[in-house]
N, C-alpha and C positions, 0 to 999 in steps of 0.2 A: 556755504558748503555744497558741493555738488551732490545732487540726488542720486541714490543708488541705481535707479533705473537708467539714468543718463550714463553712468559708468558702464553698466551692462550693455547699453546700446553701442557705446564706443567699442567695447570688446568684440561684440558681434560684427560690427562694421570692419574693424581692423582684420579680424579673422577671415571674413569673407573676401576682403581685398587681397590678403596674402594668398588665399587659395586661388583667386583669379590670376594673380601675377605668376604664381607657381605654374599654372596651366600654360600661360603664355611663354614662360621660359622653357618649359618642356617642349612646346610646339616649335619654338625657335631652334632649340638643340636638334630636334628631329629634322627640321628643314635644312639645317646646315650639315647634316650627317654626323653629328657629334653624339657622344655617349650620353645617355640620361644621367643627370646629376653632375655633369661636368662644369656647370656654371653655378656659382654661389651668389645668392642674393644678400646684399648688405642693405639693411633697412635704415635709412637716414632719419634719425630721430631729432635732429637739431631743431631747436625752438619748441619742440613738442614736449608736453609734460611727462613726468614719470609714469602716470597712469596709462598714457597711450603706449609707451614702451612696454609696460607690464602686460598690456593686452596682447601685444605682438609676441612677447615671451610665452604667455599662456597658450597662444596659438601654435607654438613650436618654433618660432623664429629664434635663431641664436647668434647671428652676426649683425652688428649694428654700427652705424657711422655717426660721428659727431664732428662738428666744425671747430668747436672752441674747447680748449682745455678746461677753462673755468666752469663751463656748463656741464661738461662731463664729470668733473670733480664733484659737483653738487648733486648730480642725478644718479650716477651709476654704482657707487659703492654699495648702497642699500639694495639695488636691483641684483647685483652680483651675489649678495648673500643668499638670495632665494634661488639663483640660477648660476652656480659657479662655473658652468661650462660655456658661458657667453664669450664671444670674441668681439672686442671693441676696436673699431678702426678710427683713427684720426684722419679726416679727409679735408680739413681746412688748413690754411697757412699756419705755420708754427714759428713763434718767436724763439730765439735762442735762450732767452731767460725762462722759458717754460719747458725746456728740455727735460729737467728732472721730473716734473709732474707728468709729462707725456710718457716717459719711459716707465714710470710707475703705474700709470692708468691704462695705457693702451696695449693691445696685443699686436696691432699692425699700425705702423705710421706710414701713410701713403703719400706724404708731401715733403719728402726730402728733396731740396731744390737748390742748395748752395753750399759751398765748402764750409762756411762758418757754422751752419746748422749741422752738417755732417760731423764736424769736429766736436761740437757740443754734445751731440747724441752719443758719439763714441766715448767721450769722457764719462758721461753718465752711465752708460752700459758697463764700462770697466769698473766704475765705483760701486754700482748696485748689484752687478752680476745678472741683471735682468736684460734679456736681449729680444725685444719685440722685432718681428719681421719688418723690414723697411722696403718701401717702394719709392722709386725716383719719379718725381712729377715732371713730365715733359710738357712744355708750353708749345704744343704742336703748331699753333698759329703764329708763334713769335710775337704775341701781343704785348705791347709795352706796359700796359696796366695790369698784366696778369702774372702771377707767380709761375715758377717752373723754369727748368733748364731749356734753352732753345735747342732745337734738333741738331744744329751744327755742333754743339758742344756736348751732346748727350753721351757719346761713347767715352770721351775723356773723363767726364764726371762720374760715370758708372764705374770706370776702372779705378778712379781715385777713391770712391766710396768703398770699394772692395780692398784695394791694396794699401792705400795710405791710411784710411780710417778704420778698416776692418769691420765695416757695418754688414749685417746680415741682409744684403739686398737680394731680393728674389723676384722682383717684378717692377712694372711701370704703371703709372697712372696718368690720365689726361682728362681735360675738360675742353672740348672743341669750342672754337668761337661760335657765338650764338647764331650768327647769320651765315655760317658756312655749311656746306654739305658734310655731315659728321663722318660719313664713310671714308672720306679722304684722310681724315685725321686718325681714325681707328686703324686704317691700313698702315699709315706711317708709324704709329705706335707699335703695331705688331711686327713691323720690319725691324725697328730698333731693338725690340725684345729678342727677335730671332737671332740677330747677329751678335748679341751679347749673351746668349744662352740663358735668358730669363723666362721663367715659366708663367708667372702671374701677369695678367693684364686686367687692370681695374679701369673699365671704360664702359660708358653707356649709362644713361639716366632715364627718367620716366619717359621722355619723348623719343628716345632713340635706342633703347637697350636691345631691341631685337636686331637692329642693324649691327650693333656691337657684337652680339653673339655670333652673327654670321661671319664676322671678321676676326673672331678668336678670343673674345672676352672670356676671362675665367671668373671675374667678379663684376656684377652690375650694381650700381648704387641708386636706389629708388627711395624717395621720400614722399612726394605728393601722392603717388599712386597708392601708397599704403596708409598714410596718416592724414591725407587731405592737405589743403592749403597751409603753407608755412605761417606760423604765428609770429606776430610782431614781438621783438624782444622787449621784455619788461612789461608786456601787456597781458 
């Protein structure tokens, strides 16, 4: 069993890291000439235990990201009881057979990336009456191994999500290729959002979030900078 002083130490560390990140976000907003508070921090808690998420909640953080439906299903219902104003974002790939759980669990689904998934989400939203916000994931680098709609097909897919499936799409998300200059990908995402009238841009992680803010991010997704190195699953 974890010693109480260790839990307290984790809480202090997470709170201090959140405060430091908040300062950097505010500085990046100012440098870009943007309004204070125009960028939301999504704390990525994937692979980290509920105690770490609880420490962030206690420090005032309210938006969190998870990669896997099953992990979120195990971790977040109890946390939500203590903090019902939480916003939970799905930021990992979603299988169509998990659409029901995703609609029930998440407030924002950031990884809508193919017609079959859009149709499954639409059916579940109609069935349940719950309509989490949806972001279309754009594979800005057109990487074969990565999820997301390629840029060339983005406009048509966004239109289909709205008109054919009736999804509440209000933004875009991307993960730039690891070895590329991220600014090029952030600028591309911002341009696709602009021409489709989408307000939300989820882009930027621990290593590049200040660049993303410069180029229009409304949400940045940070995990390591808040919770430390990712834990091995099952470890």
